[in-house]
N, C-alpha and C positions, 0 to 999 in steps of 0.2 A: 440703422442696424441695431440689434439688441445690445443693451449695455452690460449684460452679464451672461455667463455661460448657462446659468439656470434658465434664462429666457430661451436659449437655444434648445434646452431640454424640453421646454414648453412647445417650441416649434416642432420638435421631433414627435411629441405626443400628438399634436395636431395633424402632422403629416400621416401618422399611422391611422388616425381616424378620418383622413381625407377631408379635412375641413379648413385648410389654410386658404387665405385669399391669394391672389396672384403675387402681390408684393412679398408676403411672408414666404411663399413657395420659392421665389427667386432668392430671397435672403438665405434660406436654409440650403438651397442648392449651391450657392456661392460659398457658403461656409464649409460644406462637405467637400467641395472641389478644392478648397484651399488646404484641406487635410486636417481632420479633427478626429483623433482616435477615440475620444470619449463619445462623441455623437455617433460615430460609425459603429461603436459597440452597443450603444443603448437603442438605436433605431430598430434593429432586427428584433430586439426584445419587446419593444412597444408593439411592433407588428404582430409578433407571435401572441402576445397577451390579448390584443384586440380580437384576433382570430379565435383563440380559445375561449375568450369571454363570450363571444357571439354564439359559440357552440353549446355552452353550458348554462347560460342565463336566459330565461324566458322573458320576452319583452312584456312590459306592463304599462298600460295607459292609465295615468292617474285621473282622478276626477278634476273638474275645473278648479275647485277650491285648493286642492293640494298642489296643482300645477302653478297656480298664482302665487302660493306661499313660497314654493321652491324658487321660482324666478325672482321674486322679491328679495329672497335671501342672497341669491347669487349677485344681483345688482348691488346690494348693500356691501357685499364682500369686495366686489370690483371697485366700488367707490373708495373703500378704505385702503386697498392694496395697490392701486394704480401707480405706476412708476412716474418719476418726474418727466422722463422722455415721453411717456404716453400722454401726460398732461399737455406737453408742448404739441404733440401730434394732434391732440384733440382740439387745439385752438385753431379756429378757422383762419386760413391764409388768403386764398383766392377762391372764388366759386369754381374755377376750372379744376383746382386740386381736388375738391370734394367730388366733383362730377366724374373725374377720371378714375376714381378708386373703384376696384371690383368689389361688389357686395360680398360679405363673408357668408359662407355656406355653413349653417349650423348643423351638427350631426344628426340630431333627433329633436323631438318635442322639447327636450330639456333645455336646449339653447345654451350649452356651456360657453362662457366667455373667458374663462381662465383655464388655459391648457395645463397648468400645473395641477389644478383640481382634477382635470380629466385623466392625467397620468396617474395620479394617486388613486382615483377610482378604479382604473384598469388594473393597477397592481394589487389593490385590496381585493378586487373580484377574483383575480388569478390565485392569490394566496388562499382565499376562502375555498375556491374550487379544489386547490391542491390539498387543503386540510380535509375536505370532504372525501377526496379520493383515498387519503391515508386512513381516515376513519373507516371507510368501507373495507379497506384491506385488513385493518386490525380486527374489524368485526368478523370478516370471513375467516381469519386465522383463529379467532376465539371459538367460532362455531365448529371449525374442524377439530380443534382440541377437545371441545365438549363432546363431539361425536365419538372421537377416539376414546375418551374417558368412559362414555356410556357403553361402548363395545367391551372395554375392559371389565366394567362392572358386570355386564351380562355374562362374560366368560367366567368370571370368578363365581358368580351365582350358579352357573352350570356345573362347574367342578365342585362347588360346595354341595350341590345336590347329590353328588356321588357319595360324599362322606355321610350324608344323612338319609340315603335311600333305605326304604323298608327292608329290601332283600340284600343289602350290601354285606359283604363278608370281610373279615379281617384275617390277613395272612401275615405271620411273623417270619421274617427271614433270619435264620440263625447261622453263626459262623461254622464252617467245616473245620476239619483238622488242619487244612492249609490256610485258614483265615485267622486274623487276629481276634482275640476275645472281645475287644471293645467295639467291633463292628456291629451295627444294628440297623435294621430296616423294617418298615411296617407298610403293608399293602392294604389299601381299601379298594375292594373290587365290587362293582355293581354288575351282576350277570344280565340284568334287563337292558341296560344301555351299552354293555360291553366296554365300559370305561373303567380305568383304574388310576388311583393316585398313590404313588410310592414315596415315602419319606425316608431318606438315608441319613445316618449320623456316623461321624468318625471315618469317613472315606477320604483317605489322604494317600493317593497313589504317588509313587516316585515319578520324577520328571519324565522318564522315558517309558512310562507304562500308563495304561488306561483301564478303568473299570468298564465292563460291558454287561448289559442286562439281557436276560434270556427268559422266554416263556417256554414251558414244556407242554407240548400238545401231543396227545397220543404217544407219549414216550419219546418224542423227538424234540430237540431244542430249536427254537426260532429266535433269532436276534431281535431285540427291541431297541437297539442302539446303545451308544456310549452314554455313560453317566457323567454329567458335568457338575462336579462338586465345587462349591465356593470355598473361601477361606474358612478353615475350621472343620472341613470335611462334611458340611451339610449340603444336601441336595434334595430337590423335589422333582419327580418325574411324573408327567401326566400322559396317560396312554388312552388312545381311542381305538375302538374296533379291534380289541386284542383277542377276540374269539368267543365262541359260544360256550355256555356253561359246561356242557358235557365234554368239550374238547380240551379245555384248559385244566391241567392238573397241578402245576407248580410254577414257581419263579426261581431263578438262580442268578448269581453274579459271578463273573470270572474276572481275573486280572490278566490283561493281554499286553502284548507289545503295542507301542504307540500306533494309534489308528484302529485298533481292534483286530479281531480274528479275521483272517482272509478266507476262511472256509465256512461251511454251514453249521459248524459246531464249535464249542470253545477249544482254543488251542493252548491257552494257559490254564492255571489252576482255578478250579471252581472254589470260591472262598465263602459263598453264602448260598443257602437253599431254604426255601419255604414251600411247604405242600398245603394244598387246600384241604387235604384230608385231616390235617392235624387240628 
């Protein structure tokens, strides 16, 4: 029987690799039947590792020189690390004892004779595979973030072209009698792309009110949505397809109950107006 629990771990590794001889197989089965929570826990892990290792590692056949060097190194390691019990077992007793032993089945060309080394190899291979999977996941995440950043850059460039377009117009929205004097807004409108960028300053609506943006087309208002101002009353609104040049005459801002006007026209006070004719 093995002299330490580490040797049972070696047997578990050999069991997972299907390379135990008959005596070692019986020793491990007896050990497990007696009840060993450590070996019962590690054996499924060895089996899983060997399965995953076979799926991700491509077999490589070494040249004769490399094979000879590896086998020599293994034999040298075995000679240095063989246990006292193994030395006793290696001492011939009777011819019948040697003749009755079942030959060991080595797993591959490598001929591992130390199952501790085999277990370490399997674990290292699994850890390497897991690290590669994590690296692939990190790379995929970085690529997705880069794609998102590129999209944002393209969008910023698109809206920046509105500000620099040859035919772009500037419309200044001024406070009405119902609006506060500090209110200010500036519209940059590109008739060719029908896009507009509006920058607001000092928009600070009460908690139960909202500012709403309107376009005036052929004398009729059309809602362009609520204005979401950040702390300090600053807001930027970007508008697409707001209408052809000849249809759009002005922009306006009203202050409404929370949620905005429920009709097709402002219900609250119009506090800012800017005409394209000015």
